[in-house]
C-alpha positions as a Python dict, from the first residue, in 0.01 Angstrom:
ca = {
    (1, 'X'): (0, 0, 0),
    (2, 'X'): (38, 372, -110),
    (3, 'X'): (-256, 601, -124),
    (4, 'X'): (-407, 692, -451),
    (5, 'X'): (-666, 965, -504),
    (6, 'X'): (-806, 807, -816),
    (7, 'X'): (-847, 432, -898),
    (8, 'X'): (-790, 355, -1252),
    (9, 'X'): (-981, 17, -1364),
    (10, 'X'): (-927, -209, -1642),
    (11, 'X'): (-1103, -65, -1934),
    (12, 'X'): (-1163, -196, -2289),
    (13, 'X'): (-1377, -34, -2549),
    (14, 'X'): (-1580, -250, -2771),
    (15, 'X'): (-1427, -101, -3057),
    (16, 'X'): (-1097, -251, -2951),
    (17, 'X'): (-1196, -607, -2987),
    (18, 'X'): (-1315, -556, -3333),
    (19, 'X'): (-1061, -619, -3653),
    (20, 'X'): (-838, -352, -3721),
    (21, 'X'): (-914, -324, -4078),
    (22, 'X'): (-1281, -221, -3975),
    (23, 'X'): (-1486, -515, -4134),
    (24, 'X'): (-1697, -543, -3835),
    (25, 'X'): (-1590, -890, -3683),
    (26, 'X'): (-1395, -1000, -3389),
    (27, 'X'): (-1032, -960, -3411),
    (28, 'X'): (-779, -1155, -3218),
    (29, 'X'): (-411, -1108, -3054),
    (30, 'X'): (-295, -1401, -3234),
    (31, 'X'): (-359, -1276, -3590),
    (32, 'X'): (-240, -920, -3479),
    (33, 'X'): (-557, -773, -3401),
    (34, 'X'): (-746, -897, -3739),
    (35, 'X'): (-1034, -1105, -3801),
    (36, 'X'): (-1016, -1476, -3946),
    (37, 'X'): (-1102, -1353, -4287),
    (38, 'X'): (-863, -1063, -4307),
    (39, 'X'): (-581, -1256, -4131),
    (40, 'X'): (-604, -1522, -4411),
    (41, 'X'): (-623, -1274, -4678),
    (42, 'X'): (-310, -1109, -4545),
    (43, 'X'): (-155, -1456, -4480),
    (44, 'X'): (-188, -1552, -4825),
    (45, 'X'): (-86, -1232, -4957),
    (46, 'X'): (262, -1241, -4740),
    (47, 'X'): (289, -1624, -4868),
    (48, 'X'): (239, -1562, -5230),
    (49, 'X'): (514, -1275, -5217),
    (50, 'X'): (715, -1532, -5019),
    (51, 'X'): (695, -1775, -5322),
    (52, 'X'): (775, -1518, -5566),
    (53, 'X'): (1071, -1442, -5367),
    (54, 'X'): (1185, -1809, -5372),
    (55, 'X'): (1138, -1838, -5731),
    (56, 'X'): (1366, -1512, -5778),
    (57, 'X'): (1640, -1692, -5538),
    (58, 'X'): (1596, -1988, -5728),
    (59, 'X'): (1641, -1828, -6032),
    (60, 'X'): (1957, -1629, -5938),
    (61, 'X'): (2131, -1942, -5782),
    (62, 'X'): (2048, -2140, -6109),
    (63, 'X'): (2228, -1863, -6300),
    (64, 'X'): (2514, -1858, -6069),
    (65, 'X'): (2568, -2246, -6064),
    (66, 'X'): (2548, -2225, -6454),
    (67, 'X'): (2830, -1953, -6466),
    (68, 'X'): (3029, -2118, -6224),
    (69, 'X'): (3024, -2449, -6430),
    (70, 'X'): (3080, -2248, -6727),
    (71, 'X'): (3394, -2074, -6576),
    (72, 'X'): (3527, -2417, -6432),
    (73, 'X'): (3497, -2597, -6794),
    (74, 'X'): (3648, -2296, -7015),
    (75, 'X'): (3900, -2219, -6755),
    (76, 'X'): (4055, -2534, -6688),
    (77, 'X'): (4382, -2506, -6858),
    (78, 'X'): (4477, -2174, -6722),
    (79, 'X'): (4426, -2316, -6373),
    (80, 'X'): (4632, -2615, -6473),
    (81, 'X'): (4921, -2379, -6547),
    (82, 'X'): (4882, -2202, -6234),
    (83, 'X'): (4869, -2501, -6007),
    (84, 'X'): (5179, -2416, -5770),
    (85, 'X'): (5027, -2077, -5696),
    (86, 'X'): (4693, -2202, -5650),
    (87, 'X'): (4812, -2509, -5408),
    (88, 'X'): (5013, -2234, -5211),
    (89, 'X'): (4726, -1998, -5163),
    (90, 'X'): (4508, -2292, -5049),
    (91, 'X'): (4788, -2415, -4792),
    (92, 'X'): (4833, -2042, -4702),
    (93, 'X'): (4447, -2026, -4635),
    (94, 'X'): (4483, -2361, -4381),
    (95, 'X'): (4192, -2450, -4208),
    (96, 'X'): (3953, -2154, -4409),
    (97, 'X'): (4003, -2347, -4726),
    (98, 'X'): (3758, -2611, -4567),
    (99, 'X'): (3533, -2374, -4521),
    (100, 'X'): (3522, -2248, -4856),
    (101, 'X'): (3474, -2557, -4957),
    (102, 'X'): (3206, -2635, -4764),
    (103, 'X'): (3026, -2325, -4850),
    (104, 'X'): (3050, -2377, -5204),
    (105, 'X'): (2904, -2755, -5167),
    (106, 'X'): (2616, -2620, -4932),
    (107, 'X'): (2537, -2327, -5219),
    (108, 'X'): (2513, -2615, -5468),
    (109, 'X'): (2297, -2852, -5236),
    (110, 'X'): (2080, -2550, -5193),
    (111, 'X'): (2053, -2484, -5567),
    (112, 'X'): (1947, -2829, -5638),
    (113, 'X'): (1703, -2837, -5327),
    (114, 'X'): (1530, -2526, -5460),
    (115, 'X'): (1526, -2627, -5814),
    (116, 'X'): (1334, -2989, -5727),
    (117, 'X'): (1107, -2784, -5487),
    (118, 'X'): (984, -2581, -5766),
    (119, 'X'): (1000, -2880, -6026),
    (120, 'X'): (650, -2974, -6083),
    (121, 'X'): (753, -3326, -6213),
    (122, 'X'): (956, -3363, -5925),
    (123, 'X'): (618, -3280, -5693),
    (124, 'X'): (416, -3488, -5906),
    (125, 'X'): (665, -3796, -5875),
    (126, 'X'): (697, -3774, -5501),
    (127, 'X'): (331, -3782, -5434),
    (128, 'X'): (313, -4071, -5675),
    (129, 'X'): (590, -4296, -5538),
    (130, 'X'): (514, -4206, -5161),
    (131, 'X'): (404, -4556, -5026),
    (132, 'X'): (275, -4318, -4744),
    (133, 'X'): (2, -4168, -4931),
    (134, 'X'): (-79, -4457, -5140),
    (135, 'X'): (-155, -4695, -4857),
    (136, 'X'): (-191, -4529, -4524),
    (137, 'X'): (-430, -4360, -4342),
    (138, 'X'): (-442, -4113, -4040),
    (139, 'X'): (-505, -4444, -3831),
    (140, 'X'): (-289, -4713, -4016),
    (141, 'X'): (18, -4629, -3790),
    (142, 'X'): (-157, -4636, -3451),
    (143, 'X'): (-451, -4777, -3280),
    (144, 'X'): (-726, -4480, -3289),
    (145, 'X'): (-799, -4370, -2940),
    (146, 'X'): (-1170, -4413, -2818),
    (147, 'X'): (-1261, -4049, -2871),
    (148, 'X'): (-1181, -4026, -3226),
    (149, 'X'): (-1334, -4368, -3285),
    (150, 'X'): (-1652, -4243, -3095),
    (151, 'X'): (-1625, -3913, -3316),
    (152, 'X'): (-1608, -4116, -3635),
    (153, 'X'): (-1928, -4337, -3528),
    (154, 'X'): (-2146, -3999, -3427),
    (155, 'X'): (-2004, -3852, -3777),
    (156, 'X'): (-2125, -4147, -3960),
    (157, 'X'): (-2440, -4168, -3795),
    (158, 'X'): (-2513, -3793, -3866),
    (159, 'X'): (-2457, -3821, -4207),
    (160, 'X'): (-2673, -4141, -4272),
    (161, 'X'): (-3002, -3873, -4267),
    (162, 'X'): (-2854, -3684, -4546),
    (163, 'X'): (-2834, -4004, -4779),
    (164, 'X'): (-2633, -3943, -5094),
    (165, 'X'): (-2483, -3566, -4980),
    (166, 'X'): (-2398, -3732, -4661),
    (167, 'X'): (-2177, -3989, -4823),
    (168, 'X'): (-2007, -3732, -5051),
    (169, 'X'): (-1950, -3496, -4730),
    (170, 'X'): (-1792, -3834, -4579),
    (171, 'X'): (-1592, -3929, -4884),
    (172, 'X'): (-1457, -3570, -4890),
    (173, 'X'): (-1344, -3584, -4531),
    (174, 'X'): (-1189, -3903, -4593),
    (175, 'X'): (-987, -3787, -4877),
    (176, 'X'): (-890, -3470, -4704),
    (177, 'X'): (-745, -3677, -4391),
    (178, 'X'): (-535, -3877, -4628),
    (179, 'X'): (-390, -3605, -4793),
    (180, 'X'): (-316, -3475, -4477),
    (181, 'X'): (-106, -3773, -4359),
    (182, 'X'): (117, -3720, -4662),
    (183, 'X'): (188, -3377, -4555),
    (184, 'X'): (422, -3426, -4216),
    (185, 'X'): (664, -3156, -4301),
    (186, 'X'): (427, -2866, -4303),
    (187, 'X'): (464, -2633, -4030),
    (188, 'X'): (142, -2502, -3793),
    (189, 'X'): (36, -2225, -4012),
    (190, 'X'): (25, -2397, -4317),
    (191, 'X'): (-170, -2684, -4161),
    (192, 'X'): (-406, -2419, -4034),
    (193, 'X'): (-436, -2306, -4380),
    (194, 'X'): (-502, -2650, -4524),
    (195, 'X'): (-789, -2704, -4285),
    (196, 'X'): (-953, -2362, -4323),
    (197, 'X'): (-951, -2427, -4698),
    (198, 'X'): (-1100, -2744, -4631),
    (199, 'X'): (-1362, -2580, -4431),
    (200, 'X'): (-1434, -2274, -4658),
    (201, 'X'): (-1468, -2512, -4984),
    (202, 'X'): (-1702, -2730, -4792),
    (203, 'X'): (-1920, -2489, -4654),
    (204, 'X'): (-1942, -2330, -4987),
    (205, 'X'): (-2093, -2641, -5144),
    (206, 'X'): (-2305, -2661, -4855),
    (207, 'X'): (-2432, -2325, -4853),
    (208, 'X'): (-2523, -2418, -5235),
    (209, 'X'): (-2675, -2757, -5158),
    (210, 'X'): (-2918, -2612, -4885),
    (211, 'X'): (-2984, -2327, -5091),
    (212, 'X'): (-2878, -2075, -4816),
    (213, 'X'): (-2987, -2233, -4503),
    (214, 'X'): (-2710, -2101, -4266),
    (215, 'X'): (-2829, -2306, -3977),
    (216, 'X'): (-2810, -2650, -4158),
    (217, 'X'): (-2470, -2558, -4279),
    (218, 'X'): (-2358, -2436, -3935),
    (219, 'X'): (-2509, -2778, -3801),
    (220, 'X'): (-2295, -3003, -4080),
    (221, 'X'): (-1981, -2777, -4036),
    (222, 'X'): (-1981, -2839, -3673),
    (223, 'X'): (-1995, -3233, -3698),
    (224, 'X'): (-1720, -3204, -3986),
    (225, 'X'): (-1499, -3012, -3733),
    (226, 'X'): (-1569, -3275, -3474),
    (227, 'X'): (-1443, -3560, -3680),
    (228, 'X'): (-1175, -3392, -3856),
    (229, 'X'): (-1022, -3258, -3573),
    (230, 'X'): (-1076, -3569, -3340),
    (231, 'X'): (-835, -3722, -3589),
    (232, 'X'): (-566, -3495, -3653),
    (233, 'X'): (-529, -3377, -3269),
    (234, 'X'): (-278, -3555, -3185),
    (235, 'X'): (-32, -3429, -3458),
    (236, 'X'): (-146, -3062, -3452),
    (237, 'X'): (-208, -2971, -3081),
    (238, 'X'): (121, -2814, -2951),
    (239, 'X'): (334, -2929, -3234),
    (240, 'X'): (739, -2945, -3209),
    (241, 'X'): (761, -2692, -3490),
    (242, 'X'): (594, -2381, -3269),
    (243, 'X'): (705, -2252, -2950),
    (244, 'X'): (338, -2301, -2793),
    (245, 'X'): (517, -2504, -2541),
    (246, 'X'): (755, -2260, -2442),
    (247, 'X'): (487, -1987, -2425),
    (248, 'X'): (286, -2219, -2202),
    (249, 'X'): (552, -2239, -1941),
    (250, 'X'): (617, -1891, -1960),
    (251, 'X'): (266, -1801, -1899),
    (252, 'X'): (213, -2061, -1615),
    (253, 'X'): (539, -1907, -1447),
    (254, 'X'): (386, -1541, -1506),
    (255, 'X'): (63, -1621, -1324),
    (256, 'X'): (235, -1833, -1027),
    (257, 'X'): (425, -1488, -966),
    (258, 'X'): (128, -1292, -963),
    (259, 'X'): (-58, -1501, -721),
    (260, 'X'): (-94, -1201, -484),
    (261, 'X'): (-306, -999, -712),
    (262, 'X'): (-641, -961, -576),
    (263, 'X'): (-1002, -862, -642),
    (264, 'X'): (-946, -483, -509),
    (265, 'X'): (-632, -425, -752),
    (266, 'X'): (-814, -525, -1050),
    (267, 'X'): (-1156, -382, -931),
    (268, 'X'): (-1341, -674, -981),
    (269, 'X'): (-1713, -633, -863),
    (270, 'X'): (-1742, -965, -709),
    (271, 'X'): (-1786, -1053, -356),
    (272, 'X'): (-1705, -1395, -270),
    (273, 'X'): (-1806, -1400, 113),
    (274, 'X'): (-2189, -1420, -113),
    (275, 'X'): (-2228, -1807, -121),
    (276, 'X'): (-2381, -1808, -466),
    (277, 'X'): (-2118, -1553, -580),
    (278, 'X'): (-1842, -1776, -454),
    (279, 'X'): (-2026, -2107, -647),
    (280, 'X'): (-2034, -1902, -983),
    (281, 'X'): (-1678, -1821, -970),
    (282, 'X'): (-1573, -2175, -873),
    (283, 'X'): (-1766, -2285, -1150),
    (284, 'X'): (-1581, -2066, -1382),
    (285, 'X'): (-1252, -2161, -1259),
    (286, 'X'): (-1360, -2540, -1318),
    (287, 'X'): (-1481, -2455, -1693),
    (288, 'X'): (-1139, -2270, -1762),
    (289, 'X'): (-954, -2556, -1646),
    (290, 'X'): (-1174, -2793, -1833),
    (291, 'X'): (-1086, -2626, -2135),
    (292, 'X'): (-770, -2858, -2178),
    (293, 'X'): (-919, -3156, -2124),
    (294, 'X'): (-1147, -3124, -2485),
    (295, 'X'): (-983, -3217, -2827),
    (296, 'X'): (-1231, -3050, -3046),
    (297, 'X'): (-1203, -2665, -3103),
    (298, 'X'): (-1553, -2587, -3062),
    (299, 'X'): (-1581, -2815, -2746),
    (300, 'X'): (-1290, -2569, -2611),
    (301, 'X'): (-1464, -2263, -2683),
    (302, 'X'): (-1781, -2403, -2535),
    (303, 'X'): (-1573, -2433, -2234),
    (304, 'X'): (-1482, -2041, -2242),
    (305, 'X'): (-1855, -1951, -2326),
    (306, 'X'): (-1958, -2113, -1997),
    (307, 'X'): (-1699, -1977, -1787),
    (308, 'X'): (-1789, -1622, -1909),
    (309, 'X'): (-2160, -1682, -1839),
    (310, 'X'): (-2074, -1804, -1464),
    (311, 'X'): (-1880, -1480, -1453),
    (312, 'X'): (-2120, -1295, -1562),
    (313, 'X'): (-2372, -1456, -1285),
    (314, 'X'): (-2104, -1397, -1032),
    (315, 'X'): (-2118, -1018, -1111),
    (316, 'X'): (-2473, -990, -1141),
    (317, 'X'): (-2562, -1172, -781),
    (318, 'X'): (-2282, -896, -636),
    (319, 'X'): (-2482, -575, -774),
    (320, 'X'): (-2779, -705, -867),
    (321, 'X'): (-2797, -563, -1155),
    (322, 'X'): (-2655, -644, -1538),
    (323, 'X'): (-2274, -656, -1573),
    (324, 'X'): (-2099, -417, -1835),
    (325, 'X'): (-1824, -518, -2025),
    (326, 'X'): (-1597, -297, -1831),
    (327, 'X'): (-1701, -528, -1529),
    (328, 'X'): (-1640, -867, -1743),
    (329, 'X'): (-1293, -824, -1837),
    (330, 'X'): (-1141, -771, -1515),
    (331, 'X'): (-1333, -1047, -1361),
    (332, 'X'): (-1191, -1291, -1647),
    (333, 'X'): (-855, -1177, -1576),
    (334, 'X'): (-914, -1243, -1229),
    (335, 'X'): (-1043, -1610, -1294),
    (336, 'X'): (-741, -1685, -1508),
    (337, 'X'): (-531, -1585, -1250),
    (338, 'X'): (-703, -1783, -978),
    (339, 'X'): (-694, -2081, -1219),
    (340, 'X'): (-384, -2069, -1382),
    (341, 'X'): (-533, -2299, -1675),
    (342, 'X'): (-287, -2579, -1820),
    (343, 'X'): (-167, -2492, -2151),
    (344, 'X'): (-331, -2207, -2180),
    (345, 'X'): (-136, -2026, -2475),
    (346, 'X'): (-154, -2381, -2673),
    (347, 'X'): (-517, -2392, -2648),
    (348, 'X'): (-572, -2055, -2793),
    (349, 'X'): (-330, -2091, -3047),
    (350, 'X'): (-544, -2446, -3130),
    (351, 'X'): (-863, -2293, -3126),
    (352, 'X'): (-749, -1998, -3348),
    (353, 'X'): (-587, -2244, -3613),
    (354, 'X'): (-863, -2482, -3631),
    (355, 'X'): (-1166, -2368, -3535),
    (356, 'X'): (-1460, -2310, -3760),
    (357, 'X'): (-1370, -1908, -3838),
    (358, 'X'): (-1748, -1824, -3854),
    (359, 'X'): (-1763, -1894, -3450),
    (360, 'X'): (-1475, -1667, -3381),
    (361, 'X'): (-1572, -1357, -3604),
    (362, 'X'): (-1910, -1306, -3476),
    (363, 'X'): (-2165, -1448, -3187),
    (364, 'X'): (-2095, -1486, -2836),
    (365, 'X'): (-1850, -1732, -2866),
    (366, 'X'): (-1638, -1520, -3065),
    (367, 'X'): (-1684, -1247, -2815),
    (368, 'X'): (-1595, -1437, -2498),
    (369, 'X'): (-1304, -1599, -2695),
    (370, 'X'): (-1172, -1225, -2798),
    (371, 'X'): (-1201, -1142, -2437),
    (372, 'X'): (-1003, -1450, -2308),
    (373, 'X'): (-731, -1353, -2571),
    (374, 'X'): (-701, -991, -2440),
    (375, 'X'): (-712, -1101, -2072),
    (376, 'X'): (-378, -1312, -2150),
    (377, 'X'): (-202, -1036, -2308),
    (378, 'X'): (-301, -817, -2038),
    (379, 'X'): (-126, -1074, -1772),
    (380, 'X'): (181, -1094, -2000),
    (381, 'X'): (191, -714, -1994),
    (382, 'X'): (57, -652, -1652),
    (383, 'X'): (262, -378, -1485),
    (384, 'X'): (242, -163, -1159),
    (385, 'X'): (34, 110, -1348),
    (386, 'X'): (-194, -136, -1432),
    (387, 'X'): (-273, -219, -1078),
    (388, 'X'): (-247, 111, -979),
    (389, 'X'): (54, 61, -762),
    (390, 'X'): (427, 217, -760),
    (391, 'X'): (697, 36, -931),
    (392, 'X'): (854, -24, -586),
    (393, 'X'): (539, -182, -470),
    (394, 'X'): (494, -404, -799),
    (395, 'X'): (880, -500, -781),
    (396, 'X'): (836, -598, -380),
    (397, 'X'): (504, -810, -436),
    (398, 'X'): (661, -992, -756),
    (399, 'X'): (1004, -1054, -550),
    (400, 'X'): (788, -1199, -278),
    (401, 'X'): (955, -935, -24),
    (402, 'X'): (606, -814, 62),
    (403, 'X'): (253, -910, 21),
    (404, 'X'): (-58, -719, -3),
    (405, 'X'): (-252, -888, 267),
    (406, 'X'): (26, -830, 522),
    (407, 'X'): (49, -444, 400),
    (408, 'X'): (-330, -415, 475),
    (409, 'X'): (-310, -596, 797),
    (410, 'X'): (-41, -356, 941),
    (411, 'X'): (-236, -51, 831),
    (412, 'X'): (-565, -150, 967),
    (413, 'X'): (-454, -386, 1267),
    (414, 'X'): (-506, -95, 1532),
    (415, 'X'): (-865, 19, 1392),
    (416, 'X'): (-1034, -319, 1291),
    (417, 'X'): (-833, -635, 1241),
    (418, 'X'): (-1128, -794, 1078),
    (419, 'X'): (-1140, -559, 787),
    (420, 'X'): (-847, -697, 650),
    (421, 'X'): (-853, -1036, 780),
    (422, 'X'): (-1099, -1272, 599),
    (423, 'X'): (-1094, -1553, 878),
    (424, 'X'): (-1176, -1260, 1137),
    (425, 'X'): (-1431, -1120, 909),
    (426, 'X'): (-1591, -1468, 860),
    (427, 'X'): (-1601, -1533, 1251),
    (428, 'X'): (-1740, -1202, 1335),
    (429, 'X'): (-2004, -1279, 1108),
    (430, 'X'): (-2095, -1631, 1203),
    (431, 'X'): (-2101, -1452, 1566),
    (432, 'X'): (-2345, -1208, 1440),
    (433, 'X'): (-2545, -1501, 1286),
    (434, 'X'): (-2539, -1678, 1658),
    (435, 'X'): (-2644, -1375, 1833),
    (436, 'X'): (-2923, -1354, 1582),
    (437, 'X'): (-3033, -1710, 1657),
    (438, 'X'): (-2979, -1683, 2016),
    (439, 'X'): (-3267, -1375, 2046),
    (440, 'X'): (-3488, -1566, 1827),
    (441, 'X'): (-3480, -1899, 2021),
    (442, 'X'): (-3500, -1667, 2361),
    (443, 'X'): (-3804, -1508, 2218),
    (444, 'X'): (-3953, -1864, 2093),
    (445, 'X'): (-3880, -1991, 2455),
    (446, 'X'): (-4087, -1682, 2629),
    (447, 'X'): (-4392, -1763, 2391),
    (448, 'X'): (-4380, -2108, 2497),
    (449, 'X'): (-4396, -2032, 2871),
    (450, 'X'): (-4624, -1785, 2826),
    (451, 'X'): (-4847, -2057, 2652),
    (452, 'X'): (-4772, -2309, 2938),
    (453, 'X'): (-4875, -2062, 3204),
    (454, 'X'): (-5213, -2002, 2990),
    (455, 'X'): (-5292, -2346, 2925),
    (456, 'X'): (-5453, -2433, 3261),
    (457, 'X'): (-5676, -2139, 3279),
    (458, 'X'): (-5789, -2215, 2891),
    (459, 'X'): (-5872, -2586, 2979),
    (460, 'X'): (-6057, -2469, 3310),
    (461, 'X'): (-6267, -2224, 3100),
    (462, 'X'): (-6336, -2515, 2871),
    (463, 'X'): (-6464, -2737, 3093),
    (464, 'X'): (-6706, -2432, 3275),
    (465, 'X'): (-6835, -2378, 2944),
    (466, 'X'): (-6943, -2738, 2895),
    (467, 'X'): (-7118, -2742, 3252),
    (468, 'X'): (-7300, -2471, 3143),
    (469, 'X'): (-7427, -2610, 2815),
    (470, 'X'): (-7487, -2926, 2990),
    (471, 'X'): (-7730, -2775, 3253),
    (472, 'X'): (-7911, -2562, 2997),
    (473, 'X'): (-7981, -2894, 2767),
    (474, 'X'): (-7915, -3202, 2947),
    (475, 'X'): (-7871, -3517, 2711),
    (476, 'X'): (-8172, -3756, 2704),
    (477, 'X'): (-8146, -4065, 2510),
    (478, 'X'): (-8415, -4055, 2202),
    (479, 'X'): (-8650, -4357, 2165),
    (480, 'X'): (-8707, -4505, 1817),
    (481, 'X'): (-9036, -4441, 1669),
    (482, 'X'): (-9267, -4748, 1658),
    (483, 'X'): (-9336, -4908, 1357),
    (484, 'X'): (-9627, -5120, 1239),
    (485, 'X'): (-9433, -5360, 1110),
    (486, 'X'): (-9423, -5642, 1355),
    (487, 'X'): (-9191, -5873, 1153),
    (488, 'X'): (-8863, -5644, 1254),
    (489, 'X'): (-8619, -5893, 1388),
    (490, 'X'): (-8479, -5715, 1751),
    (491, 'X'): (-8130, -5712, 1573),
    (492, 'X'): (-8223, -5479, 1330),
    (493, 'X'): (-8427, -5271, 1566),
    (494, 'X'): (-8147, -5240, 1785),
    (495, 'X'): (-7893, -5118, 1518),
    (496, 'X'): (-8154, -4834, 1421),
    (497, 'X'): (-8169, -4732, 1781),
    (498, 'X'): (-7778, -4701, 1777),
    (499, 'X'): (-7814, -4519, 1427),
    (500, 'X'): (-8034, -4283, 1590),
}
């Protein structure tokens, strides 16, 4: 590795984690640096513009269709008189005449489709005529899994204490799930918009019901999210309409190619040779991997939070002082590289789309999740400059032609091989411990030998002191006092003598 006069670590200012519009909430790379609130406003603005453009296109196509129909009706005689030239022209076009005919048919079909889409009567009748909306529920076509059944039971038990409001909440949730079962053609962003709209509407009604008690509203919304997303998980996690799976494979391959990146390159203040620090790193890796096994966005977010807290514990155990933001992000990147979490991008997108937005915009959950998004973006764009390497070194490591461990071994082999080889360093540390134990055992044996040598003299001195004491005051048996009680039995008298 080339020698550098200055080492550049990974630095992210706190302001870089906030929404680009300056609203004070945490942003997200999946929302182009915006918070959930600003992103929804921007998305709705773009969607409204798209709807207006679609209306304009529909009107234009309809006018063209009417003009074409009018021309074909009133221009029929002229066309009949010029039949031979027309047929000659079509024959001269050959196979392209079929293309023109197909293009015309496609145009007509598109006009009809757009007209039907924007026709209120067609939308209403399609909903009424849909047997799926009438009779089916999210669990009618398949057996509900154990997790979703358990979530339904927990949700029902939770709402029992709320009595009438609880029944109304349960009714609204079931009605929402029923409506979502009839929206199979929506893409992921549109489904996310429906879920977020439901969250927002229900939260507003709960706020008016609980009269501003944010804790009660948050508690109910957590249970609503758990119930709703347990039911929708299979259809909305990594849907086929998105490129989430493609991004997952790309990220996994990227992390595998970066297997050579070590703590020193990322300037991570973590010493894994310390047992408690190593344990914290292992726990952080376990938590970030466990995220994929959860189905509720809040539970996935809890895994990210636990992972982050273990990282802070590892940094604190190394530095013996509180960790800073500049310490945390490089350590999180290192943990993600070590763990290579399954379906990382899909999990990030799932949390982004369907988690209660208040959790992502504020609080420690939002802060840790924003850092995870930054870590994933950093890994995707990681280059030689990010690791303080030359482009040649970076390419050689990425291609597998060289290894940082081998390079350090070659440089330091003549001076101190244990400085670069973890196995040798561990062996040296164990030898030092054995040497210390040997010295302590030798001191203990010397003390035992000294005690063994002094023990006879001490025993003799004790015996001598006992003899001197007996000579000064010999032991004589004392007689019991004679009493006037002549009726005292001999057995009682002997017992009294023994007692004296």
